C-alpha positions as CSV (number, residue, x, y, z in Angstrom):
1,M,-123.0,323.1,174.2
2,K,-120.7,323.4,171.3
3,K,-120.0,320.4,169.2
4,F,-116.3,318.8,169.0
5,N,-114.9,319.3,165.6
6,I,-113.9,315.9,164.2
7,K,-110.9,317.2,162.4
8,Y,-109.2,318.5,165.5
9,S,-109.8,315.2,167.2
10,W,-107.7,313.5,164.6
11,L,-105.1,316.4,165.2
12,L,-105.1,315.6,168.8
13,T,-105.0,312.0,168.1
14,G,-101.9,312.5,165.7
15,L,-100.3,314.5,168.4
16,F,-100.7,311.8,171.2
17,V,-99.6,309.0,168.8
18,T,-96.4,311.2,167.8
19,S,-95.8,312.0,171.5
20,W,-96.1,308.2,172.3
21,M,-93.8,307.2,169.4
22,F,-91.1,309.8,170.6
23,N,-91.2,308.5,174.0
24,S,-91.0,304.8,172.9
25,C,-88.1,305.6,170.7
26,E,-86.3,307.4,173.5
27,E,-87.1,304.4,175.9
28,K,-85.8,302.0,173.0
29,E,-82.7,303.8,172.7
30,D,-82.3,303.9,176.3
31,G,-82.8,300.2,176.2
32,D,-80.4,299.8,173.4
33,L,-77.6,301.4,175.3
34,N,-78.2,299.2,178.2
35,T,-78.6,295.9,176.2
36,P,-75.4,293.9,176.3
37,I,-73.4,293.3,172.9
38,I,-72.9,289.6,171.9
39,I,-71.0,288.6,168.9
40,H,-71.8,284.9,167.8
41,K,-69.9,284.9,164.4
42,V,-67.8,287.1,161.8
43,F,-68.4,286.9,158.1
44,L,-66.2,288.2,155.5
45,E,-67.9,290.4,152.8
46,N,-66.4,289.9,149.4
47,A,-68.7,290.6,146.4
48,Q,-65.9,289.3,144.1
49,S,-65.7,285.9,145.8
50,A,-67.5,282.7,145.0
51,V,-68.8,283.1,148.6
52,P,-69.5,286.7,149.2
53,D,-70.8,286.5,152.6
54,R,-68.5,283.7,154.2
55,E,-68.1,282.7,158.0
56,V,-64.4,283.2,158.8
57,S,-62.0,282.6,161.6
58,F,-59.7,285.7,160.6
59,A,-59.6,288.8,158.5
60,R,-57.2,291.1,157.0
61,L,-56.5,294.7,157.2
62,G,-58.7,296.8,154.8
63,Q,-61.3,294.0,154.7
64,I,-65.1,294.4,155.4
65,V,-66.6,292.0,157.9
66,R,-70.1,291.5,159.0
67,L,-70.6,290.7,162.8
68,E,-73.6,288.5,163.6
69,G,-74.9,288.4,167.3
70,S,-77.3,291.0,169.3
71,G,-77.4,294.2,170.8
72,F,-75.5,296.0,168.1
73,K,-78.0,298.9,168.0
74,G,-76.4,301.9,169.9
75,V,-72.9,301.1,169.2
76,A,-70.9,304.2,169.3
77,K,-67.3,303.1,168.6
78,A,-65.5,300.1,167.3
79,F,-61.8,299.0,167.6
80,V,-59.7,296.2,165.9
81,N,-56.3,295.8,167.5
82,G,-57.0,299.1,169.2
83,K,-57.3,300.9,166.1
84,S,-60.5,303.0,165.7
85,C,-62.6,301.4,162.5
86,Y,-65.2,302.8,160.4
87,F,-68.8,301.5,160.4
88,N,-72.1,303.1,159.0
89,P,-75.0,303.2,161.7
90,V,-77.5,303.0,158.9
91,F,-76.4,299.4,158.3
92,V,-76.5,298.3,161.9
93,T,-79.4,296.2,163.3
94,D,-79.9,294.7,166.4
95,H,-78.5,291.2,165.2
96,S,-75.9,292.5,162.5
97,M,-73.4,295.3,161.7
98,M,-70.8,295.9,159.2
99,L,-67.3,296.9,160.0
100,Q,-64.2,297.9,157.9
101,I,-61.0,297.1,159.5
102,S,-58.6,299.9,159.2
103,A,-55.5,299.4,156.9
104,D,-53.4,301.0,159.5
105,A,-54.3,298.6,162.4
106,P,-51.3,297.0,163.9
107,T,-51.1,293.3,163.6
108,I,-48.2,291.2,165.1
109,D,-46.7,294.4,166.6
110,A,-49.9,295.3,168.4
111,P,-50.0,295.4,172.2
112,D,-50.7,291.9,173.7
113,D,-53.8,293.4,175.5
114,V,-55.5,294.4,172.1
115,R,-53.8,292.0,169.5
116,N,-56.4,289.8,167.7
117,T,-59.4,291.4,169.3
118,I,-62.5,293.2,168.1
119,R,-63.9,295.9,170.6
120,L,-67.3,297.4,170.5
121,E,-68.4,300.1,172.9
122,K,-71.8,301.6,173.6
123,S,-70.8,303.3,176.7
124,T,-67.9,303.0,179.1
125,N,-70.1,300.4,180.9
126,N,-71.3,298.4,177.9
127,V,-68.3,297.0,176.2
128,I,-67.5,293.7,174.5
129,V,-63.9,292.6,173.6
130,Y,-64.1,289.6,171.2
131,T,-61.1,287.4,170.4
132,F,-60.5,287.1,166.6
133,E,-57.4,286.8,164.5
134,I,-56.3,289.8,162.6
135,R,-53.7,289.4,159.6
136,A,-52.0,291.9,157.6
137,S,-52.5,292.3,154.0
138,A,-51.9,289.0,152.0
139,P,-48.0,288.2,151.8
140,T,-46.3,288.1,148.6
141,V,-43.0,286.5,147.2
142,T,-41.2,288.5,144.7
143,S,-37.8,286.7,144.2
144,V,-35.7,283.9,145.6
145,S,-32.0,284.5,146.1
146,H,-31.0,281.1,144.4
147,T,-33.4,278.8,142.6
148,M,-31.3,275.9,141.9
149,P,-29.4,275.3,145.2
150,Q,-28.2,272.1,146.7
151,A,-29.5,270.6,149.9
152,G,-28.1,272.2,153.0
153,D,-27.7,275.6,151.2
154,V,-29.3,278.7,152.9
155,I,-31.4,280.8,150.7
156,T,-33.5,284.1,151.3
157,I,-36.9,284.4,149.9
158,Y,-38.0,288.2,149.3
159,G,-41.3,289.6,149.5
160,T,-43.9,291.5,151.6
161,G,-45.7,290.6,154.8
162,L,-43.2,287.7,155.5
163,Q,-43.6,288.1,159.2
164,G,-43.7,285.1,161.5
165,V,-42.9,282.5,158.8
166,E,-43.7,279.1,160.2
167,S,-43.1,276.9,157.2
168,V,-41.7,276.8,153.6
169,T,-43.1,274.0,151.3
170,F,-40.7,273.0,148.5
171,P,-41.6,271.1,145.2
172,G,-42.3,267.6,146.0
173,D,-44.1,268.6,149.1
174,V,-41.1,268.7,151.4
175,V,-41.9,271.0,154.2
176,V,-39.4,272.8,156.4
177,T,-40.6,274.3,159.9
178,D,-37.3,274.4,161.5
179,G,-34.5,277.0,161.4
180,I,-36.5,279.8,159.5
181,V,-35.7,283.2,160.2
182,S,-38.2,285.9,159.4
183,D,-37.9,289.6,159.1
184,D,-40.7,290.3,161.7
185,E,-40.2,293.9,161.8
186,D,-40.8,294.7,158.1
187,G,-41.5,291.3,156.5
188,K,-39.5,291.8,153.5
189,Y,-37.5,288.6,153.7
190,C,-37.0,285.1,155.4
191,T,-34.3,282.6,155.2
192,V,-34.5,278.9,155.0
193,T,-32.0,275.8,154.6
194,V,-32.8,273.7,151.6
195,P,-33.7,270.2,152.4
196,E,-33.0,266.9,150.9
197,G,-35.7,265.4,148.4
198,V,-36.8,268.6,146.5
199,S,-38.4,267.4,143.2
200,N,-36.3,268.1,140.2
201,D,-39.5,268.8,138.4
202,G,-39.3,272.1,140.2
203,G,-42.2,274.4,140.9
204,S,-43.1,277.1,143.5
205,L,-42.3,277.5,147.1
206,L,-45.1,278.0,149.5
207,V,-44.2,280.2,152.4
208,T,-46.7,280.3,155.3
209,G,-46.6,282.8,158.2
210,A,-48.4,285.2,160.4
211,N,-50.1,286.8,157.5
212,G,-51.1,283.6,155.5
213,G,-49.6,282.0,152.5
214,A,-47.8,283.0,149.4
215,Y,-46.4,281.2,146.4
216,S,-43.2,282.1,144.6
217,P,-43.0,281.9,140.8
218,A,-42.7,278.4,139.5
219,Y,-39.0,278.4,138.8
220,F,-37.5,276.7,141.8
221,N,-35.4,273.7,140.9
222,Y,-36.8,273.4,137.4
223,K,-34.2,271.1,136.1
224,N,-36.4,270.1,133.0
225,G,-35.3,273.4,131.6
226,L,-31.4,273.1,132.1
227,F,-29.6,273.4,128.9
228,H,-25.9,273.9,130.2
229,N,-24.3,273.4,133.4
230,F,-20.7,272.4,132.5
231,D,-21.0,269.1,134.0
232,D,-23.7,266.5,132.7
233,V,-25.5,268.9,130.5
234,Q,-23.6,270.4,127.7
235,N,-24.5,272.4,124.6
236,Y,-21.4,274.4,124.0
237,A,-21.0,275.8,120.5
238,W,-18.1,278.2,120.5
239,G,-16.8,281.3,122.6
240,S,-15.3,284.6,122.0
241,N,-12.3,285.2,124.6
242,I,-13.8,282.4,126.7
243,D,-14.1,278.6,126.2
244,N,-15.9,275.7,127.7
245,T,-13.1,274.3,129.9
246,A,-14.8,274.1,133.4
247,L,-13.3,275.6,136.5
248,T,-13.7,273.3,139.5
249,D,-12.3,275.1,142.7
250,V,-14.9,275.7,145.0
251,V,-15.9,279.1,145.2
252,P,-16.5,281.0,147.5
253,S,-14.8,278.9,150.1
254,D,-16.3,280.4,153.0
255,K,-20.0,281.1,152.2
256,N,-22.8,279.3,150.7
257,P,-24.5,278.8,148.1
258,Q,-21.0,277.7,146.8
259,S,-20.3,276.5,143.2
260,Q,-21.7,273.1,142.0
261,G,-19.1,271.2,140.1
262,G,-17.8,273.0,136.9
263,Y,-18.4,276.7,136.0
264,Q,-16.8,279.4,133.9
265,V,-16.0,283.1,134.5
266,F,-16.3,286.3,132.5
267,N,-13.5,288.8,133.0
268,P,-11.1,286.3,134.7
269,T,-8.2,289.1,135.1
270,G,-10.4,291.7,136.4
271,S,-9.4,294.2,133.7
272,L,-11.8,293.9,130.7
273,A,-11.3,297.0,128.7
274,A,-14.1,299.5,128.1
275,S,-16.3,298.7,125.0
276,S,-15.0,295.0,125.0
277,D,-16.9,291.9,125.4
278,Q,-16.7,288.1,125.9
279,R,-19.2,285.8,124.4
280,F,-20.4,282.4,125.3
281,W,-22.3,280.8,122.5
282,L,-24.5,277.6,123.1
283,N,-26.3,275.4,120.3
284,S,-29.8,277.0,120.1
285,N,-31.2,273.9,118.4
286,S,-30.7,272.1,121.8
287,L,-32.0,275.2,123.8
288,M,-35.3,275.1,121.6
289,A,-35.8,271.5,122.5
290,V,-35.7,272.2,126.1
291,M,-37.8,275.2,125.7
292,S,-40.7,273.1,124.3
293,A,-41.3,271.7,127.9
294,I,-43.1,274.8,128.5
295,P,-46.3,275.5,126.5
296,A,-45.8,277.7,123.4
297,S,-48.7,279.7,124.3
298,T,-47.2,281.0,127.4
299,S,-46.7,284.6,127.7
300,V,-43.1,286.1,127.4
301,S,-43.6,287.6,130.8
302,D,-44.4,284.1,132.3
303,C,-41.2,282.5,131.2
304,G,-37.6,283.3,130.6
305,I,-34.0,282.5,131.3
306,Q,-32.3,281.9,134.7
307,M,-28.6,281.5,135.5
308,D,-26.6,281.4,138.5
309,I,-23.8,283.8,139.0
310,Y,-20.9,284.6,141.7
311,V,-19.5,288.1,141.4
312,E,-16.0,288.7,142.9
313,G,-15.2,292.4,143.6
314,E,-17.6,295.4,143.2
315,W,-19.6,295.7,140.0
316,N,-18.2,298.8,138.5
317,S,-19.0,298.5,134.9
318,G,-20.5,296.2,132.4
319,I,-23.6,294.2,131.6
320,I,-24.7,290.6,131.0
321,R,-26.5,290.4,127.5
322,F,-28.4,287.2,126.8
323,V,-29.1,286.8,123.1
324,M,-31.7,284.4,122.0
325,A,-31.6,284.9,118.2
326,D,-28.2,285.9,116.6
327,G,-27.8,287.6,113.2
328,W,-29.7,290.9,113.5
329,G,-27.4,292.8,115.3
330,A,-25.9,292.9,119.0
331,S,-29.0,294.7,120.3
332,K,-31.6,292.6,118.9
333,Y,-33.6,289.5,120.5
334,C,-31.9,289.7,123.9
335,M,-32.4,290.4,127.5
336,L,-30.1,292.6,129.6
337,Y,-29.0,292.2,133.1
338,Q,-27.4,295.5,134.1
339,P,-27.2,296.1,138.0
340,V,-25.3,299.4,138.1
341,Y,-27.4,301.1,135.2
342,V,-30.6,301.9,137.1
343,G,-33.5,303.7,135.3
344,G,-31.1,305.1,132.6
345,A,-28.6,306.4,135.1
346,Y,-25.2,305.0,136.6
347,N,-25.6,303.9,140.3
348,Q,-22.7,301.5,141.3
349,A,-24.3,301.4,144.8
350,A,-27.3,299.8,143.4
351,F,-25.6,296.5,143.3
352,E,-25.0,294.7,146.7
353,N,-22.7,291.9,146.4
354,P,-23.9,288.9,148.3
355,G,-20.7,287.3,148.4
356,A,-22.3,283.9,147.2
357,W,-23.7,282.4,144.3
358,F,-27.3,283.7,143.4
359,T,-29.8,283.5,140.4
360,I,-30.6,286.2,138.0
361,T,-33.8,286.0,136.0
362,L,-34.3,287.4,132.5
363,P,-37.8,287.1,131.5
364,F,-38.2,287.3,127.5
365,S,-40.4,290.1,127.9
366,L,-37.5,292.2,128.8
367,S,-36.6,292.3,125.1
368,S,-38.7,294.9,123.1
369,D,-38.4,292.3,120.3
370,F,-40.5,289.8,122.2
371,E,-43.0,292.2,124.0
372,G,-46.5,291.0,123.8
373,K,-45.4,287.7,122.2
374,T,-45.5,284.2,123.3
375,L,-42.8,281.5,124.0
376,G,-43.7,280.0,120.6
377,D,-42.8,283.2,119.0
378,V,-39.5,283.2,120.7
379,I,-38.7,279.7,119.4
380,A,-40.0,280.7,115.9
381,Q,-37.5,283.6,115.9
382,M,-34.6,281.4,117.0
383,S,-35.4,278.7,114.3
384,S,-35.2,281.5,111.6
385,A,-32.0,283.0,113.0
386,S,-29.1,283.2,110.5
387,Y,-26.8,281.4,113.1
388,K,-28.3,278.8,115.4
389,Q,-26.7,280.0,118.7
390,A,-27.7,281.7,121.8
391,G,-26.1,282.5,125.0
392,P,-24.6,285.0,127.4
393,W,-22.2,287.9,126.8
394,F,-20.3,290.0,129.3
395,E,-20.2,293.4,127.7
396,N,-18.3,296.3,129.1
397,S,-20.7,299.1,127.7
398,G,-22.0,302.2,129.3
399,I,-25.2,304.4,128.7
400,T,-24.8,306.8,126.0
401,D,-24.6,310.5,127.2
402,V,-24.7,309.2,130.9
403,F,-21.8,307.1,131.5
404,D,-18.8,306.1,129.5
405,P,-17.7,302.6,130.5
406,V,-14.2,302.0,132.3
407,P,-12.1,298.9,132.7
408,A,-14.5,296.4,134.4
409,T,-12.9,295.1,137.7
410,E,-15.5,292.4,138.7
411,K,-15.1,288.9,137.9
412,V,-18.5,287.2,137.0
413,Y,-18.8,283.5,137.4
414,F,-21.6,281.6,136.0
415,D,-23.4,278.3,135.8
416,N,-26.8,276.4,135.5
417,M,-28.2,278.2,132.2
418,R,-31.9,277.2,131.9
419,V,-35.2,278.3,130.6
420,V,-38.1,278.4,133.5
421,P,-41.6,279.3,134.0
422,L,-42.2,282.4,135.9
423,N,-46.0,282.3,136.5
424,T,-47.0,282.4,140.1
425,P,-49.9,280.3,141.4
426,T,-52.8,282.1,143.1
427,Y,-53.0,281.4,146.8
428,S,-56.5,281.4,148.4
429,D,-57.1,281.9,152.0
430,F,-60.1,279.5,151.4
431,P,-58.9,277.0,148.7
432,E,-61.3,274.3,149.8
433,E,-64.3,276.7,149.2
434,E,-63.2,278.5,146.0
């Protein structure tokens, strides 16, 4: 009788165990496919957050979420709002799986039967549809049509993701929820009527809609920075072809925002000759006193000048030059508003006349002389200027070798000159936890 070689016995045992393991895996995989999928909670994964694994009730396009529940092993497909989404099977366990929401998934325009849903599939017969709010990328506010309007005026707030706007909060915590009109297709704007009771200390607008909230820069109704308005705030010094005699007829007569008491106008005849200008000078000592309300350490990109203008006719030629420190030549220490000179070229169609008063914003950083500096540096430069005067010019100039100026035909009315903060508060989806 032959003896049984022990080494072969181990080999046979190994083959048996291996065979049993494969069979068990196949049975387990079959079991995975038949195990129902259950989602208990959704967590937002964000390594940059103070809470990197946060339970949430909504998520945004492009974000990574972790699903917690059971029966995730064997999931073959994942969809958010009907759009296929990526997940790595390596990071799928029976009780947890990671999922990246596609940046291309529809949100408010998703079909009703898939909107605000996460769908996981193992097979055609093993599917879960979990109701969960999906928002587009966080909205932004890039500008406001008029930042010192009167109660009852209709303003337009421009930005991105401004679909389904439900409320606008004005400085002083005055909340408007009625009469808001949103650009629900592209989310580029919303309109709202200015309420009574807005704080004269000013601040940011908070716009809240289908995609969450966003702040405007902190320049809305900032009356602490007002240094000339032709009415109760006067710092006029002198003018070149223009004086401080206030015009008071209400303009425009058929649209709002309208004029607010007194104002003045550049190019009143609508025929300012090429290479001519009109200058309106203010006492810069008074202006510097107002500027000191903003911290001197503020970056020049976070503060600047605003003024309200109303344009009568098509803007065919000319610019507004706001000079901060006089005595170094016309092109120094100034910011330009040049609506028809875009990117070094002439484009008259670039200016779309709204037919009502609107605000122009001139950050101090627009001046190469102030670039990289602070508001304190701007004040110091004004203080050392040969002439203590600052203010807006209407200058009918062109662009060298591109466009020679022609007689300017537009009339430019102006009012409410002020220095304003331009910083934008950060909006958090989870302010109570950050």
